[in-house]
C-alpha positions in Angstrom: 150.9 136.0 159.7 151.4 133.1 157.2 147.6 132.0 157.8 146.4 135.4 157.4 148.0 135.5 153.9 146.5 132.4 152.9 143.2 133.2 154.1 143.4 136.5 152.2 144.2 134.7 149.2 141.3 132.4 149.9 139.0 135.0 150.2 140.1 136.8 147.0 139.1 133.4 145.5 135.7 133.7 146.9 135.1 137.0 145.5 136.3 136.2 142.3 133.8 133.5 142.1 131.1 135.7 143.2 131.7 138.3 140.7 132.0 135.3 137.9 128.8 133.8 138.7 127.1 137.2 138.9 128.4 137.9 135.4 127.3 134.5 134.4 123.8 135.2 136.0 123.3 138.4 133.6 124.3 136.6 130.7 122.5 133.4 131.2 119.0 133.7 133.1 117.9 130.8 132.6 120.4 129.3 135.1 119.4 131.8 137.9 118.5 129.1 140.3 122.2 127.4 139.8 124.1 130.7 139.9 121.9 132.3 142.6 122.9 129.3 144.7 126.3 129.2 143.9 126.7 133.0 144.8 124.9 132.5 148.0 127.3 129.4 149.0 130.5 131.7 148.0 129.1 134.6 150.2 129.0 131.9 153.0 132.7 131.2 152.4 133.4 134.6 152.1 131.8 135.4 155.3 133.5 132.6 157.2 137.1 133.7 156.0 136.4 137.0 157.0 135.5 135.9 160.4 138.3 133.8 160.9 140.8 136.8 159.6 139.2 138.7 162.0 139.8 136.5 164.5 143.3 135.8 164.0 144.2 139.7 163.7 142.4 140.5 167.1 144.8 138.2 168.9 
C-alpha cells in the first residue's frame, strides 16, 4: 500500500503543476509555447502515474 500512497502524492503534485502552468498561461500569453509544452509534459506524467496506480490496485 505504501507504493500507492507515494504515487497518489506524486499525482497530486502533477495536477498542481498543471493547474499552476494553466494559471500562468492566462497571465502570460507571451509564454504560450513554453507553458503549453510544460502542461503537455505534466499531463503525460499524470497519465503514467494514473496507469501505475490502476495496475497496482488491480492486483
